C-alpha positions in Angstrom: -1.9 26.5 101.5 -4.7 29.0 100.5 -5.0 30.2 97.0 -6.5 33.6 96.8 -8.7 34.5 93.8 -6.8 37.3 92.3 -3.2 38.0 91.2 -1.9 41.5 91.6 0.1 41.4 88.4 -0.4 38.5 86.1 2.7 39.4 84.2 4.6 39.0 87.5 3.7 35.5 87.9 4.4 34.6 84.3 7.9 36.2 84.4 8.6 34.1 87.6 7.5 31.0 85.9 9.5 31.8 82.7 12.7 33.3 84.1 13.3 31.1 87.2 13.3 27.5 88.2 10.9 28.1 91.1 8.3 25.6 92.1 4.7 26.4 91.9 4.5 26.6 95.8 7.2 29.1 95.8 5.7 31.4 93.1 2.4 31.3 95.1 4.3 32.3 98.2 6.0 35.0 96.4 2.7 36.3 95.1 1.5 36.5 98.7 4.7 38.5 99.6 3.9 40.8 96.7 0.2 41.2 98.0 1.4 41.8 101.6 -0.4 38.7 102.8 0.9 36.6 105.7 3.0 33.4 105.2 3.4 30.6 107.4 6.8 30.5 109.3 8.1 27.4 107.4 7.5 29.0 104.1 9.3 32.3 105.3 12.3 30.3 106.4 12.3 28.3 103.1 12.1 31.5 100.9 14.9 33.2 103.2 17.2 30.2 102.7 16.7 30.3 98.9 17.3 34.1 99.0 14.0 34.9 97.5 12.7 37.4 100.2 14.2 40.0 102.5 13.1 42.2 105.3 11.4 41.5 108.7 8.0 40.2 109.4 5.5 41.5 108.6 7.3 43.7 106.1 8.7 41.1 103.9 9.6 41.8 100.2 11.2 39.9 97.3 14.9 39.8 97.0 16.9 41.6 94.3 17.1 38.3 92.4 13.3 38.1 92.2 13.0 41.8 91.4 15.4 41.5 88.5 13.6 38.5 87.1 10.2 40.3 87.4 11.4 43.8 86.2 10.4 45.2 89.6 13.9 46.6 90.3 12.7 50.1 91.3 10.2 48.7 93.8 13.0 46.7 95.3 15.1 49.6 95.8 12.2 51.6 97.3 11.2 48.9 99.7 14.7 47.7 100.9 16.3 49.7 103.6 19.5 51.6 103.0 22.2 51.4 105.6 22.3 53.7 108.4 25.5 55.3 107.2 23.5 56.6 104.2 21.0 58.3 106.3 23.7 59.7 108.7 25.6 61.1 105.8 22.5 63.0 104.6 22.0 64.4 108.1 25.6 65.4 108.5 25.7 67.0 105.1 22.5 68.9 105.8 24.1 70.3 109.1 27.4 71.2 107.3 25.5 73.1 104.7 22.9 74.8 106.9 24.4 74.8 110.3 21.4 73.7 112.3 18.3 71.5 111.8 15.1 70.9 113.8 13.5 67.5 114.1 10.8 68.6 111.7 13.4 69.5 109.1 15.4 66.2 109.6 12.0 64.4 109.2 11.4 66.1 105.8 14.9 65.3 104.7 14.6 61.5 105.5 11.1 60.4 105.6 10.8 60.1 101.7 14.0 58.2 101.6 13.3 55.5 104.2 11.9 52.2 103.0 8.4 52.1 101.7 8.1 48.9 103.8 7.9 51.0 107.1 4.8 52.7 108.3 4.9 56.3 109.5 5.4 55.4 113.2 8.3 53.0 112.3 9.9 55.8 110.1 9.7 58.3 113.0 11.3 55.7 115.3 14.0 55.0 112.8 14.9 58.7 112.6 15.0 58.9 116.4 17.3 56.1 116.7 19.6 57.4 113.9 19.8 60.7 115.6 20.6 59.0 118.8 23.3 56.8 117.1 25.0 59.9 115.5 24.8 61.8 118.9 26.4 58.8 120.7 29.1 58.8 118.1 29.9 62.3 119.3 29.2 63.9 116.0 26.1 66.0 116.8 24.3 67.5 119.7 21.0 68.8 120.6 21.3 72.6 121.6 17.5 72.9 121.9 15.0 71.2 124.2 13.5 67.7 123.9 10.3 69.1 122.4 12.0 71.8 120.3 15.3 70.2 119.3 18.0 72.0 117.3 20.5 69.7 116.0 24.0 71.0 115.3 27.5 69.5 114.4 29.6 68.9 117.7 32.6 71.1 117.9 35.9 69.2 117.9 38.2 70.3 120.7 
């Protein structure tokens, strides 16, 4: 194990030591997660089994239990993903209210709500996949072109 010379937040490590029964190795590994540094596969598996981390590599983040112990609950909510139904409801509510939406408008609606663990490309892909999923559920349709999409609610027959 490599120990890096700085701790992002010394209070974070102190709280982990005081409020949990974690081993020193687990605390150092969680510090690496907080710093967005890589972990070996065995430690990732160990932390997952102990419900200490969530997410997909390389976008791991501490679990709700650790966030609660370290008073970083707001960061936890920002980094964990919401379920697709949450995002789909936002899109459908937007279309009910305004009738139509371009991809740019849908991006503006959702980009700030997606997990901070995703980069911009991953967020765009997530939105594209979400729109495809809602379209395949026969709830919306694109009345524009591929480059200039105009999403509307699908009319029920």
